Each structure stands twice: as C-alpha cells, then as structure tokens.
C-alpha positions as CSV (number, residue, x, y, z in Angstrom):
1,X,144.2,24.7,154.9
2,X,145.9,23.7,158.2
3,X,149.5,22.6,158.2
4,X,149.3,19.2,159.9
5,X,152.7,17.7,159.0
6,X,155.8,17.2,161.1
7,X,154.0,15.7,164.1
8,X,151.7,18.7,164.5
9,X,149.4,18.7,167.5
10,X,146.9,20.9,169.3
11,X,145.8,20.9,172.9
12,X,142.3,21.6,174.2
13,X,140.5,21.9,177.5
14,X,136.8,21.0,177.7
15,X,134.8,22.3,180.7
16,X,131.7,20.3,181.9
17,X,129.3,21.6,184.4
18,X,128.1,19.0,186.8
19,X,124.3,18.6,186.8
20,X,124.0,15.6,189.0
21,X,126.5,14.4,191.6
22,X,129.3,12.6,189.8
23,X,131.7,10.0,191.3
24,X,134.8,9.4,189.3
25,X,137.4,6.6,189.9
26,X,140.9,7.5,191.0
27,X,142.0,7.4,187.3
28,X,139.1,8.5,185.0
29,X,140.9,8.2,181.7
30,X,139.1,5.0,180.8
31,X,135.7,6.4,181.9
32,X,136.0,9.4,179.5
33,X,137.5,7.3,176.7
34,X,134.6,4.8,177.0
35,X,132.0,7.6,176.8
36,X,133.8,9.3,173.8
37,X,133.7,5.9,172.0
38,X,129.9,5.7,172.4
39,X,129.2,9.4,171.6
40,X,131.6,9.5,168.6
41,X,129.5,6.7,167.0
42,X,126.5,9.0,167.1
43,X,128.1,12.0,165.4
44,X,126.7,12.1,161.9
45,X,125.3,14.4,159.3
46,X,121.8,15.6,160.0
47,X,121.8,15.0,163.8
48,X,120.8,18.6,164.4
49,X,119.0,19.6,161.2
50,X,118.3,23.2,162.3
51,X,122.0,23.8,162.5
52,X,123.1,22.1,159.3
53,X,123.3,25.1,157.0
54,X,125.8,26.8,159.2
55,X,127.7,23.7,160.3
56,X,131.5,24.2,159.7
57,X,132.0,20.5,158.9
58,X,129.0,19.9,156.8
59,X,131.0,18.9,153.7
60,X,133.1,16.4,155.8
61,X,130.2,14.4,157.2
62,X,130.4,12.0,154.3
63,X,133.1,10.2,156.2
64,X,131.1,7.5,157.9
65,X,134.2,5.9,159.3
66,X,135.2,8.7,161.6
67,X,135.0,6.5,164.7
68,X,137.3,3.9,163.0
69,X,140.0,6.5,162.4
70,X,140.0,8.1,165.8
71,X,139.5,5.0,168.0
72,X,140.9,2.1,165.9
73,X,143.3,3.7,163.3
74,X,143.4,0.6,161.0
75,X,146.3,0.5,158.4
76,X,143.9,0.7,155.4
77,X,141.9,3.7,156.6
78,X,141.9,6.6,154.0
79,X,143.1,9.1,156.6
80,X,146.3,7.0,157.4
81,X,149.4,8.2,155.5
82,X,150.9,5.6,153.2
83,X,154.3,4.2,154.1
84,X,156.1,6.3,151.5
85,X,154.7,9.4,153.3
86,X,155.6,8.2,156.8
87,X,158.8,7.1,158.4
88,X,157.0,4.1,159.7
89,X,157.6,1.2,157.2
90,X,155.9,-1.5,159.1
91,X,152.3,-2.3,158.2
92,X,150.4,-2.8,161.5
93,X,146.8,-3.9,161.7
94,X,146.2,-0.9,163.9
95,X,148.2,2.2,164.7
96,X,148.2,4.5,167.8
97,X,145.1,6.6,168.0
98,X,145.6,10.3,167.1
99,X,144.4,11.7,170.4
100,X,145.4,11.7,174.1
101,X,143.2,12.3,177.0
102,X,144.3,14.1,180.2
103,X,141.3,13.3,182.5
104,X,140.3,15.2,185.7
105,X,141.2,13.9,189.1
106,X,139.0,11.2,190.6
107,X,136.6,11.9,193.4
108,X,133.2,13.4,194.0
109,X,131.8,16.4,192.0
110,X,128.7,18.1,193.1
111,X,126.1,20.0,191.0
112,X,127.4,23.4,189.8
113,X,131.1,22.4,189.9
114,X,133.1,22.5,186.7
115,X,134.9,19.3,185.6
116,X,137.9,19.9,183.2
117,X,139.0,17.4,180.6
118,X,142.1,18.2,178.6
119,X,142.9,16.4,175.3
120,X,145.4,16.5,172.5
121,X,144.7,15.9,168.8
122,X,147.6,14.9,166.4
123,X,147.9,15.6,162.7
124,X,144.8,14.8,160.6
125,X,142.8,14.6,163.8
126,X,143.2,18.4,164.3
127,X,141.0,18.9,161.3
128,X,138.4,16.7,163.0
129,X,138.1,18.9,166.1
130,X,134.5,19.9,165.3
131,X,133.5,16.3,165.4
132,X,135.3,15.8,168.7
133,X,133.5,18.9,170.1
134,X,130.2,17.4,168.9
135,X,131.0,14.0,170.6
136,X,131.9,15.8,173.8
137,X,128.6,17.7,173.7
138,X,126.8,14.4,173.5
139,X,128.3,13.4,176.8
140,X,125.2,14.9,178.4
141,X,123.1,12.1,177.0
142,X,125.0,9.5,179.0
143,X,125.7,8.7,182.6
144,X,129.2,9.7,183.8
145,X,130.4,7.3,186.4
146,X,127.6,5.4,188.2
147,X,124.9,8.0,188.1
148,X,126.6,11.3,187.3
149,X,125.4,13.8,184.6
150,X,127.4,16.7,183.1
151,X,126.8,19.2,180.3
152,X,129.6,20.7,178.1
153,X,129.9,24.4,178.7
154,X,132.8,25.1,176.3
155,X,136.2,24.1,175.0
156,X,139.3,26.4,175.2
157,X,142.6,26.4,173.5
158,X,144.9,24.2,175.7
159,X,147.8,26.7,175.1
160,X,147.3,30.0,176.9
161,X,147.3,33.3,174.9
162,X,150.1,35.8,175.2
163,X,148.5,37.4,178.2
164,X,148.0,34.1,179.9
165,X,144.2,33.9,179.4
166,X,142.2,31.0,178.0
167,X,140.7,31.4,174.6
168,X,137.2,29.9,174.0
169,X,137.1,28.0,170.7
170,X,133.8,26.1,171.2
171,X,130.8,27.5,172.9
172,X,128.6,24.7,174.3
173,X,125.5,26.9,174.4
174,X,125.6,28.2,170.8
175,X,127.6,25.4,169.1
176,X,129.8,28.1,167.5
177,X,133.4,26.9,166.7
178,X,136.3,29.3,166.3
179,X,139.0,26.7,166.6
180,X,141.1,24.6,166.4
181,X,143.5,27.1,168.1
182,X,147.3,27.0,168.3
183,X,149.2,24.2,166.5
184,X,152.7,23.1,167.5
185,X,155.0,20.7,165.6
186,X,158.4,19.1,165.9
187,X,160.3,22.1,164.4
188,X,158.8,24.6,166.9
189,X,159.7,22.2,169.8
190,X,163.2,21.8,168.4
191,X,163.7,25.6,168.2
192,X,162.5,25.9,171.8
193,X,165.0,23.2,172.9
194,X,167.9,24.9,171.0
195,X,167.0,28.3,172.6
196,X,167.0,26.7,176.1
197,X,170.4,25.1,175.4
198,X,171.9,28.4,174.2
199,X,170.6,30.4,177.2
200,X,170.8,27.9,180.0
201,X,173.5,25.5,178.9
202,X,173.5,21.9,177.7
203,X,171.4,19.3,179.4
204,X,173.5,17.0,181.4
205,X,171.1,15.7,183.9
206,X,167.3,15.1,183.5
207,X,164.6,13.9,185.7
208,X,161.7,12.1,184.1
209,X,158.6,12.1,186.3
210,X,155.8,9.7,185.2
211,X,152.5,11.2,186.2
212,X,150.4,8.4,184.8
213,X,151.5,4.7,184.3
214,X,154.3,4.1,181.8
215,X,154.0,0.7,180.4
216,X,156.1,-0.9,177.6
217,X,156.9,-4.2,176.0
218,X,160.3,-5.7,175.6
219,X,160.8,-9.0,173.6
220,X,157.0,-9.4,173.5
221,X,156.7,-9.2,177.3
222,X,155.7,-6.4,179.6
223,X,158.8,-4.5,180.4
224,X,160.1,-4.4,184.0
225,X,163.5,-2.6,183.9
226,X,163.3,0.8,182.2
227,X,166.6,2.5,181.4
228,X,167.5,5.3,179.0
229,X,167.8,3.0,176.0
230,X,164.3,1.5,176.7
231,X,162.8,5.0,177.3
232,X,164.2,6.4,174.0
233,X,163.1,3.3,172.1
234,X,159.6,4.0,173.3
235,X,159.9,7.7,172.5
236,X,161.0,7.0,168.9
237,X,158.4,4.2,168.4
238,X,155.7,6.6,169.6
239,X,156.8,9.5,167.3
240,X,157.4,7.3,164.2
241,X,154.0,5.5,164.6
242,X,152.3,8.9,165.0
243,X,153.9,10.1,161.8
244,X,151.2,8.1,160.0
245,X,148.8,10.8,161.2
246,X,151.3,13.7,160.6
247,X,154.1,12.8,158.2
248,X,157.6,14.1,158.9
249,X,159.6,16.1,156.3
250,X,162.8,14.5,157.5
251,X,164.0,11.1,158.8
252,X,164.9,10.4,162.4
253,X,168.2,8.4,162.5
254,X,167.0,6.1,165.1
255,X,169.8,3.4,165.0
256,X,172.5,6.1,165.4
257,X,170.7,7.8,168.3
258,X,170.0,4.5,170.0
259,X,173.7,3.6,169.8
260,X,174.5,6.8,171.7
261,X,172.1,5.9,174.5
262,X,174.9,3.8,176.0
263,X,176.6,7.0,177.1
264,X,173.7,7.9,179.4
265,X,173.6,6.7,183.0
266,X,170.2,5.7,184.5
267,X,169.1,6.0,188.2
268,X,165.6,4.6,188.7
269,X,165.6,5.6,192.4
270,X,162.0,6.9,192.4
271,X,160.1,4.5,190.2
272,X,157.4,2.2,191.5
273,X,155.0,-0.2,189.9
274,X,151.3,0.8,189.9
275,X,148.6,-1.8,189.2
276,X,145.5,-0.6,187.4
277,X,142.7,-2.4,185.5
278,X,139.7,-1.4,183.5
279,X,136.7,-3.2,182.0
280,X,136.4,-3.1,178.2
281,X,133.0,-3.3,176.7
282,X,134.5,-4.0,173.3
283,X,136.8,-6.8,174.6
284,X,134.1,-8.0,177.1
285,X,136.7,-8.4,179.9
286,X,139.2,-6.6,182.1
287,X,142.3,-5.0,180.8
288,X,145.5,-4.8,182.9
289,X,147.0,-1.4,182.4
290,X,149.6,-1.2,185.2
291,X,152.8,0.7,184.7
292,X,155.6,2.7,186.3
293,X,155.0,5.9,188.2
294,X,157.5,8.3,189.8
295,X,161.0,9.5,189.0
296,X,163.9,8.2,187.0
297,X,167.1,10.3,186.4
298,X,169.3,10.2,183.3
299,X,172.8,11.7,183.3
300,X,175.1,12.3,180.4
301,X,175.2,14.2,177.1
302,X,171.4,14.5,176.6
303,X,171.1,17.5,174.2
304,X,170.5,15.6,171.0
305,X,167.7,13.6,172.6
306,X,165.9,16.6,174.1
307,X,163.7,17.6,171.1
308,X,162.2,14.1,171.0
309,X,161.7,13.9,174.7
310,X,160.1,17.4,174.9
311,X,157.8,16.5,172.0
312,X,156.7,13.3,173.9
313,X,156.0,15.5,177.0
314,X,152.9,16.6,175.0
315,X,152.3,13.2,173.2
316,X,153.0,10.7,176.0
317,X,155.0,7.5,175.7
318,X,154.5,3.8,176.0
319,X,151.3,1.8,175.6
320,X,147.7,2.7,175.9
321,X,148.4,6.4,175.7
322,X,144.9,7.3,174.4
323,X,143.7,6.6,177.9
324,X,146.2,9.2,179.1
325,X,148.8,6.7,180.2
326,X,152.5,7.5,179.8
327,X,152.3,11.2,180.7
328,X,155.5,12.6,182.1
329,X,157.4,15.8,182.9
330,X,161.0,16.3,181.9
331,X,162.9,18.4,184.4
332,X,166.4,19.7,183.8
333,X,168.6,19.2,186.8
334,X,171.9,20.8,185.7
335,X,173.9,21.7,188.8
336,X,171.9,19.3,191.0
337,X,173.6,16.2,192.2
C-alpha cells in the first residue's frame, strides 16, 4: 500500500517517438491536456483482452469515473477526501485536478526525434499511474498538433536515481509497469529546507522566476499586482485544496502566516504580463489564460514560508495549473543585493 498522505506526489517523464512530422504551438500544455482528456475516456477494462490476466490494475477497472476524478475532481467523487480528512473546509463544485503537465517546447519535431512530456501526480492519483500510462499510450491513436503522430516509447521516474540515471517504470513496447517510482511529501521537503537553512544560513532574499504564466484572482477579478501576501495566499490555497487528494496530518496556520507576510518586501522588477488563449472543446469557445512571467524578488525573514514555497515549486501555483501554468523556480539570493 502506497503512502499517499501529506501532499505526496510523484514525477514522471514520458518519451514519445515522432512518427510523422509534428508541429507544436509555443506553449503545448493545452494540446497535451486535450489529448489526455480524450484518451483517458477510452481507458477501460478489457480494451486489450490478451493482456488482461497480467494487468496490474485489473481489479481497479471497476471505477468507470476515472476521467471525472482526474479531469473534473467534483466534490462528491468517491476518491475525494471528506472535509474532516482535509484541511479544506469549503465545499466547491470542483477541486484542482491531481496532476500537473510540464509540456515540451513548441516547434517542429521530425520523424525519429524524441518528444518528452513531464507530469506530476498528487496523492490518490499516484495509485492511478497505470491508467495514466495507458492513456498516454493511446496518444498514438490521435493526431498531435495539426497532422503529427507520435508513439509512446516509455515513461521514466521524474526523479533521477542516486547515480543520476533515469529509471524506466513503464515500457511502451511491452506494457510492463514497474512504477510508480519515488514519492515525496511535505515532510521530506520540510527536512530538505531545514537542512539547507542549517548549512547555508537563513533565507533573507528570494527570487521567484515564473516559467509559465502565473494567474490569480483577487476579489473575484483577475489579479494584476502580485506581492508576497498575494503569492503566499495562492500557495496556501493551492496546498489546502490539493489536500483533498492527499490529506495532511497537521494543520497549516494560514491566518498567522499571512499576518507575517507584511514583514516581507516585494520588488516586481522583472515581471511582465503574457497573453495566451486556447480553444476548449468542452466549453466550445476560447479560454483566456494569460498571466505573469519573469522575476519577482522577496526580501525579509522568509524561512518559515520556505517549505510551502519549495513544495509549490513541484506543484505549481495559481489558476489552470493542470495545463502547466504557474510553474516557477525559487532561487535563494542571500548576499546578493
């Protein structure tokens, strides 16, 4: 039995071999999310009868609402933790999806090239990795981009082994699964942060570099002026909502921590707004997904916030993160002014 509590997560990297020239948009997160949505609906018991006796998830195929959990996460889904198990006490119609995509760069890919897709599964979704692998394998049945075609060669553990090598956990040719691979959680991240503080000193200056658009809402409007308080509100919101997939064994004192954000100075010198849109088949229209890219620097006593920030480095922050939005790097700048 896997330990999937305390905001547990696993990272993976899928490798596709290009069979027909593939053109990807500058940001391909929506492309892959759309394809996954289609292929996940096709994952069901008996789709490959010759492999069923040896299928590692045969007993779980009775869950016909797999797509609903991964892509919609409605409050009444049986996989969603009840409010007494999660720090989240608000009943939402839908919760954040328990996966994050890190898509490959846009551009042209020619036959024979390998196209990597990294993704993260959170909590209960880690147990569903075999279904995700099956959905990714079905990508070969659909066009990628306008006319592209790819085939899944394999999936590796997203965390390297001790010698730095990648470990294969799904073989696309044989269908053999040896995953899910390494699992991290809040407590492991917290230990790492404490070790860093002990060996390198307290964090007094931190650069957040948004690699994909960070979008947030403030007072029911799209936010326009991020500062440390806004950033941490979104960090805590993200983690608490995700706890419905992976319940915490402790309670985050959010009001107390947010009160202390006033001690942190914000310098948004390197932020810029980036407009981006995608067409949604489900909503039958275009979605605006613009957000902030670039650097913002926070200065002050940051140590008590660092475990939550480091955790969100893996889990992203803000809205529409299942597309891969809200990905950032947190860079300690002690001694740099």
